[in-house]
PDB file of N, CA, C and O in Angstrom:
ATOM      1  N   MET A   1      16.808  -1.859  -6.106  1.00  0.00           N
ATOM      2  CA  MET A   1      16.576  -2.665  -4.934  1.00  0.00           C
ATOM      3  C   MET A   1      15.652  -3.817  -5.325  1.00  0.00           C
ATOM      4  O   MET A   1      14.632  -3.602  -5.981  1.00  0.00           O
ATOM      5  N   ILE A   2      16.006  -5.031  -4.925  1.00  0.00           N
ATOM      6  CA  ILE A   2      15.168  -6.202  -5.166  1.00  0.00           C
ATOM      7  C   ILE A   2      14.676  -6.693  -3.810  1.00  0.00           C
ATOM      8  O   ILE A   2      15.469  -6.883  -2.888  1.00  0.00           O
ATOM      9  N   LEU A   3      13.387  -6.895  -3.694  1.00  0.00           N
ATOM     10  CA  LEU A   3      12.795  -7.401  -2.459  1.00  0.00           C
ATOM     11  C   LEU A   3      12.345  -8.832  -2.685  1.00  0.00           C
ATOM     12  O   LEU A   3      11.785  -9.154  -3.732  1.00  0.00           O
ATOM     13  N   MET A   4      12.586  -9.678  -1.720  1.00  0.00           N
ATOM     14  CA  MET A   4      12.124 -11.062  -1.806  1.00  0.00           C
ATOM     15  C   MET A   4      11.051 -11.287  -0.741  1.00  0.00           C
ATOM     16  O   MET A   4      11.256 -10.967   0.430  1.00  0.00           O
ATOM     17  N   LEU A   5       9.940 -11.823  -1.139  1.00  0.00           N
ATOM     18  CA  LEU A   5       8.863 -12.157  -0.223  1.00  0.00           C
ATOM     19  C   LEU A   5       8.524 -13.602  -0.515  1.00  0.00           C
ATOM     20  O   LEU A   5       7.866 -13.900  -1.512  1.00  0.00           O
ATOM     21  N   GLY A   6       8.972 -14.507   0.351  1.00  0.00           N
ATOM     22  CA  GLY A   6       8.873 -15.915   0.020  1.00  0.00           C
ATOM     23  C   GLY A   6       9.813 -16.175  -1.142  1.00  0.00           C
ATOM     24  O   GLY A   6      11.006 -15.887  -1.048  1.00  0.00           O
ATOM     25  N   GLU A   7       9.299 -16.709  -2.227  1.00  0.00           N
ATOM     26  CA  GLU A   7      10.099 -16.976  -3.418  1.00  0.00           C
ATOM     27  C   GLU A   7       9.825 -15.968  -4.521  1.00  0.00           C
ATOM     28  O   GLU A   7      10.331 -16.130  -5.632  1.00  0.00           O
ATOM     29  N   VAL A   8       9.040 -14.929  -4.249  1.00  0.00           N
ATOM     30  CA  VAL A   8       8.629 -13.980  -5.285  1.00  0.00           C
ATOM     31  C   VAL A   8       9.536 -12.759  -5.271  1.00  0.00           C
ATOM     32  O   VAL A   8       9.688 -12.110  -4.236  1.00  0.00           O
ATOM     33  N   GLU A   9      10.135 -12.446  -6.403  1.00  0.00           N
ATOM     34  CA  GLU A   9      10.959 -11.248  -6.530  1.00  0.00           C
ATOM     35  C   GLU A   9      10.035 -10.073  -6.818  1.00  0.00           C
ATOM     36  O   GLU A   9       9.289 -10.095  -7.797  1.00  0.00           O
ATOM     37  N   LEU A  10      10.079  -9.056  -5.978  1.00  0.00           N
ATOM     38  CA  LEU A  10       9.128  -7.963  -6.092  1.00  0.00           C
ATOM     39  C   LEU A  10       9.708  -6.702  -6.706  1.00  0.00           C
ATOM     40  O   LEU A  10       8.943  -5.841  -7.140  1.00  0.00           O
ATOM     41  N   GLY A  11      11.004  -6.556  -6.762  1.00  0.00           N
ATOM     42  CA  GLY A  11      11.567  -5.297  -7.228  1.00  0.00           C
ATOM     43  C   GLY A  11      11.087  -4.183  -6.323  1.00  0.00           C
ATOM     44  O   GLY A  11      11.068  -4.347  -5.103  1.00  0.00           O
ATOM     45  N   MET A  12      10.696  -3.047  -6.895  1.00  0.00           N
ATOM     46  CA  MET A  12      10.203  -1.936  -6.086  1.00  0.00           C
ATOM     47  C   MET A  12       8.696  -1.788  -6.232  1.00  0.00           C
ATOM     48  O   MET A  12       8.176  -0.673  -6.188  1.00  0.00           O
ATOM     49  N   CYS A  13       7.997  -2.888  -6.403  1.00  0.00           N
ATOM     50  CA  CYS A  13       6.558  -2.850  -6.666  1.00  0.00           C
ATOM     51  C   CYS A  13       5.719  -2.941  -5.398  1.00  0.00           C
ATOM     52  O   CYS A  13       4.498  -2.799  -5.470  1.00  0.00           O
ATOM     53  N   LEU A  14       6.331  -3.173  -4.242  1.00  0.00           N
ATOM     54  CA  LEU A  14       5.593  -3.330  -2.994  1.00  0.00           C
ATOM     55  C   LEU A  14       5.708  -2.061  -2.169  1.00  0.00           C
ATOM     56  O   LEU A  14       6.809  -1.592  -1.883  1.00  0.00           O
ATOM     57  N   LEU A  15       4.551  -1.501  -1.784  1.00  0.00           N
ATOM     58  CA  LEU A  15       4.515  -0.286  -0.982  1.00  0.00           C
ATOM     59  C   LEU A  15       3.964  -0.579   0.406  1.00  0.00           C
ATOM     60  O   LEU A  15       3.026  -1.362   0.563  1.00  0.00           O
ATOM     61  N   TYR A  16       4.555   0.054   1.405  1.00  0.00           N
ATOM     62  CA  TYR A  16       4.032   0.045   2.764  1.00  0.00           C
ATOM     63  C   TYR A  16       3.276   1.349   2.939  1.00  0.00           C
ATOM     64  O   TYR A  16       3.825   2.425   2.705  1.00  0.00           O
ATOM     65  N   ARG A  17       2.044   1.258   3.342  1.00  0.00           N
ATOM     66  CA  ARG A  17       1.191   2.445   3.479  1.00  0.00           C
ATOM     67  C   ARG A  17       0.759   2.561   4.932  1.00  0.00           C
ATOM     68  O   ARG A  17       0.039   1.697   5.432  1.00  0.00           O
ATOM     69  N   SER A  18       1.190   3.622   5.621  1.00  0.00           N
ATOM     70  CA  SER A  18       0.797   3.814   7.019  1.00  0.00           C
ATOM     71  C   SER A  18      -0.163   4.982   7.149  1.00  0.00           C
ATOM     72  O   SER A  18      -0.414   5.721   6.197  1.00  0.00           O
ATOM     73  N   ASN A  19      -0.691   5.125   8.351  1.00  0.00           N
ATOM     74  CA  ASN A  19      -1.613   6.201   8.688  1.00  0.00           C
ATOM     75  C   ASN A  19      -2.936   6.077   7.929  1.00  0.00           C
ATOM     76  O   ASN A  19      -3.510   7.072   7.487  1.00  0.00           O
ATOM     77  N   LEU A  20      -3.404   4.840   7.790  1.00  0.00           N
ATOM     78  CA  LEU A  20      -4.692   4.602   7.134  1.00  0.00           C
ATOM     79  C   LEU A  20      -5.823   5.072   8.036  1.00  0.00           C
ATOM     80  O   LEU A  20      -5.712   5.027   9.261  1.00  0.00           O
ATOM     81  N   ARG A  21      -6.898   5.516   7.430  1.00  0.00           N
ATOM     82  CA  ARG A  21      -8.054   5.950   8.209  1.00  0.00           C
ATOM     83  C   ARG A  21      -8.748   4.750   8.849  1.00  0.00           C
ATOM     84  O   ARG A  21      -8.619   3.624   8.369  1.00  0.00           O
ATOM     85  N   ASP A  22      -9.473   4.990   9.919  1.00  0.00           N
ATOM     86  CA  ASP A  22     -10.228   3.934  10.597  1.00  0.00           C
ATOM     87  C   ASP A  22     -11.264   3.347   9.650  1.00  0.00           C
ATOM     88  O   ASP A  22     -11.846   4.063   8.836  1.00  0.00           O
ATOM     89  N   GLY A  23     -11.486   2.074   9.756  1.00  0.00           N
ATOM     90  CA  GLY A  23     -12.538   1.427   8.980  1.00  0.00           C
ATOM     91  C   GLY A  23     -12.133   1.021   7.578  1.00  0.00           C
ATOM     92  O   GLY A  23     -12.943   0.429   6.865  1.00  0.00           O
ATOM     93  N   ILE A  24     -10.906   1.316   7.147  1.00  0.00           N
ATOM     94  CA  ILE A  24     -10.503   0.917   5.802  1.00  0.00           C
ATOM     95  C   ILE A  24     -10.249  -0.592   5.767  1.00  0.00           C
ATOM     96  O   ILE A  24      -9.739  -1.173   6.725  1.00  0.00           O
ATOM     97  N   ASP A  25     -10.616  -1.214   4.637  1.00  0.00           N
ATOM     98  CA  ASP A  25     -10.372  -2.646   4.470  1.00  0.00           C
ATOM     99  C   ASP A  25      -9.580  -2.874   3.182  1.00  0.00           C
ATOM    100  O   ASP A  25      -9.212  -1.922   2.493  1.00  0.00           O
ATOM    101  N   ASN A  26      -9.321  -4.140   2.866  1.00  0.00           N
ATOM    102  CA  ASN A  26      -8.523  -4.483   1.692  1.00  0.00           C
ATOM    103  C   ASN A  26      -9.140  -3.938   0.401  1.00  0.00           C
ATOM    104  O   ASN A  26      -8.425  -3.429  -0.462  1.00  0.00           O
ATOM    105  N   VAL A  27     -10.445  -4.044   0.273  1.00  0.00           N
ATOM    106  CA  VAL A  27     -11.133  -3.596  -0.943  1.00  0.00           C
ATOM    107  C   VAL A  27     -11.001  -2.082  -1.113  1.00  0.00           C
ATOM    108  O   VAL A  27     -10.704  -1.603  -2.207  1.00  0.00           O
ATOM    109  N   ALA A  28     -11.216  -1.341  -0.047  1.00  0.00           N
ATOM    110  CA  ALA A  28     -11.115   0.121  -0.122  1.00  0.00           C
ATOM    111  C   ALA A  28      -9.692   0.563  -0.441  1.00  0.00           C
ATOM    112  O   ALA A  28      -9.490   1.504  -1.209  1.00  0.00           O
ATOM    113  N   LEU A  29      -8.706  -0.112   0.144  1.00  0.00           N
ATOM    114  CA  LEU A  29      -7.313   0.232  -0.134  1.00  0.00           C
ATOM    115  C   LEU A  29      -6.979  -0.051  -1.600  1.00  0.00           C
ATOM    116  O   LEU A  29      -6.319   0.754  -2.257  1.00  0.00           O
ATOM    117  N   GLN A  30      -7.431  -1.185  -2.102  1.00  0.00           N
ATOM    118  CA  GLN A  30      -7.186  -1.510  -3.510  1.00  0.00           C
ATOM    119  C   GLN A  30      -7.869  -0.501  -4.436  1.00  0.00           C
ATOM    120  O   GLN A  30      -7.284  -0.082  -5.435  1.00  0.00           O
ATOM    121  N   ASP A  31      -9.082  -0.119  -4.113  1.00  0.00           N
ATOM    122  CA  ASP A  31      -9.797   0.873  -4.924  1.00  0.00           C
ATOM    123  C   ASP A  31      -9.029   2.193  -4.990  1.00  0.00           C
ATOM    124  O   ASP A  31      -9.034   2.867  -6.020  1.00  0.00           O
ATOM    125  N   MET A  32      -8.367   2.559  -3.885  1.00  0.00           N
ATOM    126  CA  MET A  32      -7.598   3.792  -3.825  1.00  0.00           C
ATOM    127  C   MET A  32      -6.414   3.782  -4.794  1.00  0.00           C
ATOM    128  O   MET A  32      -6.031   4.820  -5.334  1.00  0.00           O
ATOM    129  N   PHE A  33      -5.839   2.588  -5.008  1.00  0.00           N
ATOM    130  CA  PHE A  33      -4.595   2.487  -5.760  1.00  0.00           C
ATOM    131  C   PHE A  33      -4.741   1.979  -7.189  1.00  0.00           C
ATOM    132  O   PHE A  33      -3.804   2.122  -7.974  1.00  0.00           O
ATOM    133  N   ARG A  34      -5.859   1.400  -7.553  1.00  0.00           N
ATOM    134  CA  ARG A  34      -5.970   0.780  -8.880  1.00  0.00           C
ATOM    135  C   ARG A  34      -5.859   1.781 -10.021  1.00  0.00           C
ATOM    136  O   ARG A  34      -5.546   1.387 -11.144  1.00  0.00           O
ATOM    137  N   LYS A  35      -6.103   3.055  -9.771  1.00  0.00           N
ATOM    138  CA  LYS A  35      -5.982   4.048 -10.845  1.00  0.00           C
ATOM    139  C   LYS A  35      -4.533   4.265 -11.273  1.00  0.00           C
ATOM    140  O   LYS A  35      -4.282   4.866 -12.317  1.00  0.00           O
ATOM    141  N   PHE A  36      -3.576   3.779 -10.475  1.00  0.00           N
ATOM    142  CA  PHE A  36      -2.160   3.939 -10.803  1.00  0.00           C
ATOM    143  C   PHE A  36      -1.580   2.752 -11.554  1.00  0.00           C
ATOM    144  O   PHE A  36      -0.471   2.832 -12.082  1.00  0.00           O
ATOM    145  N   GLY A  37      -2.322   1.650 -11.606  1.00  0.00           N
ATOM    146  CA  GLY A  37      -1.842   0.467 -12.322  1.00  0.00           C
ATOM    147  C   GLY A  37      -2.450  -0.792 -11.748  1.00  0.00           C
ATOM    148  O   GLY A  37      -3.270  -0.745 -10.830  1.00  0.00           O
ATOM    149  N   ASN A  38      -2.037  -1.921 -12.302  1.00  0.00           N
ATOM    150  CA  ASN A  38      -2.572  -3.213 -11.884  1.00  0.00           C
ATOM    151  C   ASN A  38      -2.075  -3.578 -10.486  1.00  0.00           C
ATOM    152  O   ASN A  38      -0.872  -3.721 -10.267  1.00  0.00           O
ATOM    153  N   VAL A  39      -3.005  -3.730  -9.542  1.00  0.00           N
ATOM    154  CA  VAL A  39      -2.691  -4.107  -8.166  1.00  0.00           C
ATOM    155  C   VAL A  39      -2.748  -5.630  -8.079  1.00  0.00           C
ATOM    156  O   VAL A  39      -3.799  -6.235  -8.290  1.00  0.00           O
ATOM    157  N   LEU A  40      -1.599  -6.245  -7.764  1.00  0.00           N
ATOM    158  CA  LEU A  40      -1.540  -7.695  -7.655  1.00  0.00           C
ATOM    159  C   LEU A  40      -2.058  -8.193  -6.313  1.00  0.00           C
ATOM    160  O   LEU A  40      -2.703  -9.240  -6.237  1.00  0.00           O
ATOM    161  N   SER A  41      -1.775  -7.442  -5.262  1.00  0.00           N
ATOM    162  CA  SER A  41      -2.290  -7.805  -3.939  1.00  0.00           C
ATOM    163  C   SER A  41      -2.363  -6.562  -3.070  1.00  0.00           C
ATOM    164  O   SER A  41      -1.678  -5.566  -3.304  1.00  0.00           O
ATOM    165  N   CYS A  42      -3.212  -6.654  -2.065  1.00  0.00           N
ATOM    166  CA  CYS A  42      -3.461  -5.519  -1.194  1.00  0.00           C
ATOM    167  C   CYS A  42      -3.888  -6.080   0.163  1.00  0.00           C
ATOM    168  O   CYS A  42      -4.806  -6.898   0.230  1.00  0.00           O
ATOM    169  N   LYS A  43      -3.240  -5.656   1.231  1.00  0.00           N
ATOM    170  CA  LYS A  43      -3.542  -6.211   2.549  1.00  0.00           C
ATOM    171  C   LYS A  43      -3.472  -5.133   3.616  1.00  0.00           C
ATOM    172  O   LYS A  43      -2.440  -4.483   3.783  1.00  0.00           O
ATOM    173  N   VAL A  44      -4.568  -4.942   4.338  1.00  0.00           N
ATOM    174  CA  VAL A  44      -4.604  -4.053   5.495  1.00  0.00           C
ATOM    175  C   VAL A  44      -4.393  -4.920   6.733  1.00  0.00           C
ATOM    176  O   VAL A  44      -5.086  -5.921   6.913  1.00  0.00           O
ATOM    177  N   ALA A  45      -3.449  -4.545   7.582  1.00  0.00           N
ATOM    178  CA  ALA A  45      -3.221  -5.265   8.836  1.00  0.00           C
ATOM    179  C   ALA A  45      -4.398  -4.996   9.776  1.00  0.00           C
ATOM    180  O   ALA A  45      -4.801  -3.849   9.968  1.00  0.00           O
ATOM    181  N   MET A  46      -4.939  -6.062  10.353  1.00  0.00           N
ATOM    182  CA  MET A  46      -6.135  -5.953  11.195  1.00  0.00           C
ATOM    183  C   MET A  46      -5.895  -6.559  12.584  1.00  0.00           C
ATOM    184  O   MET A  46      -5.136  -7.514  12.747  1.00  0.00           O
ATOM    185  N   PHE A  47      -6.559  -5.975  13.562  1.00  0.00           N
ATOM    186  CA  PHE A  47      -6.618  -6.564  14.896  1.00  0.00           C
ATOM    187  C   PHE A  47      -7.611  -7.724  14.859  1.00  0.00           C
ATOM    188  O   PHE A  47      -8.375  -7.860  13.904  1.00  0.00           O
ATOM    189  N   GLU A  48      -7.598  -8.553  15.891  1.00  0.00           N
ATOM    190  CA  GLU A  48      -8.515  -9.693  15.943  1.00  0.00           C
ATOM    191  C   GLU A  48      -9.983  -9.278  15.927  1.00  0.00           C
ATOM    192  O   GLU A  48     -10.841 -10.045  15.491  1.00  0.00           O
ATOM    193  N   ASP A  49     -10.275  -8.058  16.402  1.00  0.00           N
ATOM    194  CA  ASP A  49     -11.665  -7.587  16.416  1.00  0.00           C
ATOM    195  C   ASP A  49     -12.109  -7.020  15.069  1.00  0.00           C
ATOM    196  O   ASP A  49     -13.234  -6.537  14.939  1.00  0.00           O
ATOM    197  N   GLY A  50     -11.218  -7.077  14.053  1.00  0.00           N
ATOM    198  CA  GLY A  50     -11.568  -6.623  12.714  1.00  0.00           C
ATOM    199  C   GLY A  50     -11.268  -5.169  12.426  1.00  0.00           C
ATOM    200  O   GLY A  50     -11.539  -4.695  11.323  1.00  0.00           O
ATOM    201  N   LYS A  51     -10.713  -4.441  13.396  1.00  0.00           N
ATOM    202  CA  LYS A  51     -10.352  -3.040  13.173  1.00  0.00           C
ATOM    203  C   LYS A  51      -8.962  -2.939  12.566  1.00  0.00           C
ATOM    204  O   LYS A  51      -8.080  -3.749  12.854  1.00  0.00           O
ATOM    205  N   SER A  52      -8.782  -1.929  11.719  1.00  0.00           N
ATOM    206  CA  SER A  52      -7.504  -1.705  11.058  1.00  0.00           C
ATOM    207  C   SER A  52      -6.431  -1.305  12.066  1.00  0.00           C
ATOM    208  O   SER A  52      -6.699  -0.555  13.004  1.00  0.00           O
ATOM    209  N   LYS A  53      -5.221  -1.809  11.868  1.00  0.00           N
ATOM    210  CA  LYS A  53      -4.072  -1.393  12.671  1.00  0.00           C
ATOM    211  C   LYS A  53      -3.474  -0.086  12.147  1.00  0.00           C
ATOM    212  O   LYS A  53      -2.549   0.463  12.745  1.00  0.00           O
ATOM    213  N   GLY A  54      -4.006   0.407  11.029  1.00  0.00           N
ATOM    214  CA  GLY A  54      -3.569   1.695  10.508  1.00  0.00           C
ATOM    215  C   GLY A  54      -2.484   1.617   9.446  1.00  0.00           C
ATOM    216  O   GLY A  54      -1.950   2.643   9.026  1.00  0.00           O
ATOM    217  N   TYR A  55      -2.153   0.402   9.009  1.00  0.00           N
ATOM    218  CA  TYR A  55      -1.170   0.273   7.933  1.00  0.00           C
ATOM    219  C   TYR A  55      -1.516  -0.911   7.044  1.00  0.00           C
ATOM    220  O   TYR A  55      -2.303  -1.784   7.411  1.00  0.00           O
ATOM    221  N   GLY A  56      -0.908  -0.914   5.869  1.00  0.00           N
ATOM    222  CA  GLY A  56      -1.155  -1.998   4.931  1.00  0.00           C
ATOM    223  C   GLY A  56      -0.091  -2.017   3.850  1.00  0.00           C
ATOM    224  O   GLY A  56       0.815  -1.184   3.830  1.00  0.00           O
ATOM    225  N   PHE A  57      -0.219  -2.987   2.948  1.00  0.00           N
ATOM    226  CA  PHE A  57       0.730  -3.186   1.861  1.00  0.00           C
ATOM    227  C   PHE A  57      -0.014  -3.264   0.540  1.00  0.00           C
ATOM    228  O   PHE A  57      -1.092  -3.852   0.455  1.00  0.00           O
ATOM    229  N   VAL A  58       0.565  -2.670  -0.479  1.00  0.00           N
ATOM    230  CA  VAL A  58       0.006  -2.724  -1.831  1.00  0.00           C
ATOM    231  C   VAL A  58       1.119  -3.200  -2.753  1.00  0.00           C
ATOM    232  O   VAL A  58       2.214  -2.637  -2.759  1.00  0.00           O
ATOM    233  N   GLN A  59       0.834  -4.245  -3.536  1.00  0.00           N
ATOM    234  CA  GLN A  59       1.807  -4.741  -4.499  1.00  0.00           C
ATOM    235  C   GLN A  59       1.301  -4.462  -5.909  1.00  0.00           C
ATOM    236  O   GLN A  59       0.225  -4.912  -6.302  1.00  0.00           O
ATOM    237  N   PHE A  60       2.093  -3.716  -6.654  1.00  0.00           N
ATOM    238  CA  PHE A  60       1.780  -3.400  -8.042  1.00  0.00           C
ATOM    239  C   PHE A  60       2.494  -4.363  -8.980  1.00  0.00           C
ATOM    240  O   PHE A  60       3.494  -4.984  -8.619  1.00  0.00           O
ATOM    241  N   GLU A  61       1.963  -4.470 -10.179  1.00  0.00           N
ATOM    242  CA  GLU A  61       2.589  -5.307 -11.194  1.00  0.00           C
ATOM    243  C   GLU A  61       3.900  -4.708 -11.691  1.00  0.00           C
ATOM    244  O   GLU A  61       4.840  -5.435 -12.014  1.00  0.00           O
ATOM    245  N   THR A  62       3.956  -3.371 -11.752  1.00  0.00           N
ATOM    246  CA  THR A  62       5.163  -2.719 -12.278  1.00  0.00           C
ATOM    247  C   THR A  62       5.703  -1.679 -11.305  1.00  0.00           C
ATOM    248  O   THR A  62       4.971  -1.114 -10.492  1.00  0.00           O
ATOM    249  N   GLU A  63       6.992  -1.448 -11.415  1.00  0.00           N
ATOM    250  CA  GLU A  63       7.646  -0.418 -10.613  1.00  0.00           C
ATOM    251  C   GLU A  63       7.103   0.957 -10.972  1.00  0.00           C
ATOM    252  O   GLU A  63       6.968   1.816 -10.101  1.00  0.00           O
ATOM    253  N   GLU A  64       6.790   1.173 -12.242  1.00  0.00           N
ATOM    254  CA  GLU A  64       6.267   2.465 -12.691  1.00  0.00           C
ATOM    255  C   GLU A  64       4.957   2.807 -11.984  1.00  0.00           C
ATOM    256  O   GLU A  64       4.736   3.956 -11.604  1.00  0.00           O
ATOM    257  N   SER A  65       4.092   1.812 -11.807  1.00  0.00           N
ATOM    258  CA  SER A  65       2.818   2.034 -11.112  1.00  0.00           C
ATOM    259  C   SER A  65       3.053   2.401  -9.657  1.00  0.00           C
ATOM    260  O   SER A  65       2.403   3.302  -9.127  1.00  0.00           O
ATOM    261  N   ALA A  66       3.979   1.706  -9.012  1.00  0.00           N
ATOM    262  CA  ALA A  66       4.294   1.999  -7.606  1.00  0.00           C
ATOM    263  C   ALA A  66       4.852   3.410  -7.458  1.00  0.00           C
ATOM    264  O   ALA A  66       4.486   4.134  -6.532  1.00  0.00           O
ATOM    265  N   LEU A  67       5.735   3.795  -8.370  1.00  0.00           N
ATOM    266  CA  LEU A  67       6.311   5.139  -8.315  1.00  0.00           C
ATOM    267  C   LEU A  67       5.254   6.205  -8.582  1.00  0.00           C
ATOM    268  O   LEU A  67       5.273   7.262  -7.952  1.00  0.00           O
ATOM    269  N   ALA A  68       4.334   5.941  -9.507  1.00  0.00           N
ATOM    270  CA  ALA A  68       3.259   6.898  -9.785  1.00  0.00           C
ATOM    271  C   ALA A  68       2.388   7.110  -8.551  1.00  0.00           C
ATOM    272  O   ALA A  68       2.003   8.238  -8.244  1.00  0.00           O
ATOM    273  N   ALA A  69       2.080   6.027  -7.846  1.00  0.00           N
ATOM    274  CA  ALA A  69       1.255   6.130  -6.637  1.00  0.00           C
ATOM    275  C   ALA A  69       1.963   6.931  -5.554  1.00  0.00           C
ATOM    276  O   ALA A  69       1.349   7.788  -4.919  1.00  0.00           O
ATOM    277  N   THR A  70       3.242   6.664  -5.337  1.00  0.00           N
ATOM    278  CA  THR A  70       3.958   7.400  -4.291  1.00  0.00           C
ATOM    279  C   THR A  70       4.123   8.868  -4.674  1.00  0.00           C
ATOM    280  O   THR A  70       4.008   9.749  -3.821  1.00  0.00           O
ATOM    281  N   ASP A  71       4.392   9.134  -5.951  1.00  0.00           N
ATOM    282  CA  ASP A  71       4.540  10.529  -6.392  1.00  0.00           C
ATOM    283  C   ASP A  71       3.258  11.327  -6.199  1.00  0.00           C
ATOM    284  O   ASP A  71       3.306  12.481  -5.775  1.00  0.00           O
ATOM    285  N   LYS A  72       2.116  10.726  -6.505  1.00  0.00           N
ATOM    286  CA  LYS A  72       0.834  11.435  -6.434  1.00  0.00           C
ATOM    287  C   LYS A  72       0.279  11.524  -5.016  1.00  0.00           C
ATOM    288  O   LYS A  72      -0.334  12.529  -4.658  1.00  0.00           O
ATOM    289  N   LEU A  73       0.487  10.486  -4.205  1.00  0.00           N
ATOM    290  CA  LEU A  73      -0.226  10.405  -2.933  1.00  0.00           C
ATOM    291  C   LEU A  73       0.617  10.659  -1.690  1.00  0.00           C
ATOM    292  O   LEU A  73       0.053  10.955  -0.637  1.00  0.00           O
ATOM    293  N   ASN A  74       1.931  10.559  -1.762  1.00  0.00           N
ATOM    294  CA  ASN A  74       2.734  10.753  -0.562  1.00  0.00           C
ATOM    295  C   ASN A  74       2.547  12.169  -0.033  1.00  0.00           C
ATOM    296  O   ASN A  74       2.776  13.141  -0.753  1.00  0.00           O
ATOM    297  N   GLY A  75       2.133  12.283   1.216  1.00  0.00           N
ATOM    298  CA  GLY A  75       1.875  13.578   1.842  1.00  0.00           C
ATOM    299  C   GLY A  75       0.464  14.093   1.648  1.00  0.00           C
ATOM    300  O   GLY A  75       0.074  15.073   2.281  1.00  0.00           O
ATOM    301  N   PHE A  76      -0.315  13.446   0.779  1.00  0.00           N
ATOM    302  CA  PHE A  76      -1.694  13.842   0.514  1.00  0.00           C
ATOM    303  C   PHE A  76      -2.555  13.532   1.745  1.00  0.00           C
ATOM    304  O   PHE A  76      -2.349  12.508   2.397  1.00  0.00           O
ATOM    305  N   THR A  77      -3.501  14.395   2.064  1.00  0.00           N
ATOM    306  CA  THR A  77      -4.347  14.216   3.246  1.00  0.00           C
ATOM    307  C   THR A  77      -5.779  13.884   2.843  1.00  0.00           C
ATOM    308  O   THR A  77      -6.373  14.552   1.997  1.00  0.00           O
ATOM    309  N   VAL A  78      -6.321  12.835   3.467  1.00  0.00           N
ATOM    310  CA  VAL A  78      -7.712  12.426   3.273  1.00  0.00           C
ATOM    311  C   VAL A  78      -8.298  12.148   4.654  1.00  0.00           C
ATOM    312  O   VAL A  78      -7.712  11.409   5.444  1.00  0.00           O
ATOM    313  N   ALA A  79      -9.455  12.742   4.943  1.00  0.00           N
ATOM    314  CA  ALA A  79     -10.134  12.551   6.234  1.00  0.00           C
ATOM    315  C   ALA A  79      -9.180  12.788   7.405  1.00  0.00           C
ATOM    316  O   ALA A  79      -9.134  11.995   8.345  1.00  0.00           O
ATOM    317  N   ASP A  80      -8.422  13.883   7.342  1.00  0.00           N
ATOM    318  CA  ASP A  80      -7.485  14.284   8.389  1.00  0.00           C
ATOM    319  C   ASP A  80      -6.339  13.298   8.614  1.00  0.00           C
ATOM    320  O   ASP A  80      -5.690  13.336   9.660  1.00  0.00           O
ATOM    321  N   LYS A  81      -6.084  12.423   7.653  1.00  0.00           N
ATOM    322  CA  LYS A  81      -4.969  11.475   7.739  1.00  0.00           C
ATOM    323  C   LYS A  81      -4.036  11.725   6.566  1.00  0.00           C
ATOM    324  O   LYS A  81      -4.465  11.712   5.412  1.00  0.00           O
ATOM    325  N   GLN A  82      -2.757  11.953   6.861  1.00  0.00           N
ATOM    326  CA  GLN A  82      -1.778  12.179   5.804  1.00  0.00           C
ATOM    327  C   GLN A  82      -1.211  10.838   5.356  1.00  0.00           C
ATOM    328  O   GLN A  82      -0.797  10.023   6.181  1.00  0.00           O
ATOM    329  N   PHE A  83      -1.195  10.613   4.027  1.00  0.00           N
ATOM    330  CA  PHE A  83      -0.628   9.388   3.476  1.00  0.00           C
ATOM    331  C   PHE A  83       0.874   9.386   3.712  1.00  0.00           C
ATOM    332  O   PHE A  83       1.539  10.398   3.489  1.00  0.00           O
ATOM    333  N   ILE A  84       1.413   8.260   4.160  1.00  0.00           N
ATOM    334  CA  ILE A  84       2.837   8.098   4.372  1.00  0.00           C
ATOM    335  C   ILE A  84       3.260   6.777   3.751  1.00  0.00           C
ATOM    336  O   ILE A  84       2.642   5.741   3.996  1.00  0.00           O
ATOM    337  N   TYR A  85       4.323   6.817   2.939  1.00  0.00           N
ATOM    338  CA  TYR A  85       4.854   5.611   2.305  1.00  0.00           C
ATOM    339  C   TYR A  85       6.286   5.399   2.708  1.00  0.00           C
ATOM    340  O   TYR A  85       7.031   6.346   2.959  1.00  0.00           O
ATOM    341  N   ARG A  86       6.659   4.142   2.767  1.00  0.00           N
ATOM    342  CA  ARG A  86       8.052   3.789   3.046  1.00  0.00           C
ATOM    343  C   ARG A  86       8.440   2.626   2.144  1.00  0.00           C
ATOM    344  O   ARG A  86       7.596   1.828   1.736  1.00  0.00           O
ATOM    345  N   ASP A  87       9.761   2.543   1.832  1.00  0.00           N
ATOM    346  CA  ASP A  87      10.255   1.365   1.132  1.00  0.00           C
ATOM    347  C   ASP A  87      10.117   0.174   2.058  1.00  0.00           C
ATOM    348  O   ASP A  87      10.346   0.284   3.262  1.00  0.00           O
ATOM    349  N   VAL A  88       9.744  -0.952   1.500  1.00  0.00           N
ATOM    350  CA  VAL A  88       9.653  -2.173   2.303  1.00  0.00           C
ATOM    351  C   VAL A  88      11.006  -2.847   2.307  1.00  0.00           C
ATOM    352  O   VAL A  88      11.574  -3.123   1.250  1.00  0.00           O
ATOM    353  N   GLN A  89      11.520  -3.108   3.482  1.00  0.00           N
ATOM    354  CA  GLN A  89      12.792  -3.828   3.640  1.00  0.00           C
ATOM    355  C   GLN A  89      12.473  -5.223   4.116  1.00  0.00           C
ATOM    356  O   GLN A  89      11.971  -5.404   5.225  1.00  0.00           O
ATOM    357  N   VAL A  90      12.761  -6.222   3.281  1.00  0.00           N
ATOM    358  CA  VAL A  90      12.452  -7.611   3.642  1.00  0.00           C
ATOM    359  C   VAL A  90      13.743  -8.332   3.922  1.00  0.00           C
ATOM    360  O   VAL A  90      13.729  -9.519   4.247  1.00  0.00           O
TER     361      VAL A  90
END
């Protein structure tokens, strides 16, 4: 599967991460995923008041890194929140 975001071909390197804990920001999300490989970008969706909407996106440099993250973390529970991943359809 090839994903296009603007003019950038992403392959399977972009992950959608839902069910994020309250108070998480871009830095914390990136810290969670950097152990799986080089994170090119990381974005938590936020309300205007600065609170997390509970989901975000992580873009890895390689498909292998993205697959490693989903294999290790999908279904894993942290602070009573279960990690959920989905393929991004653009």
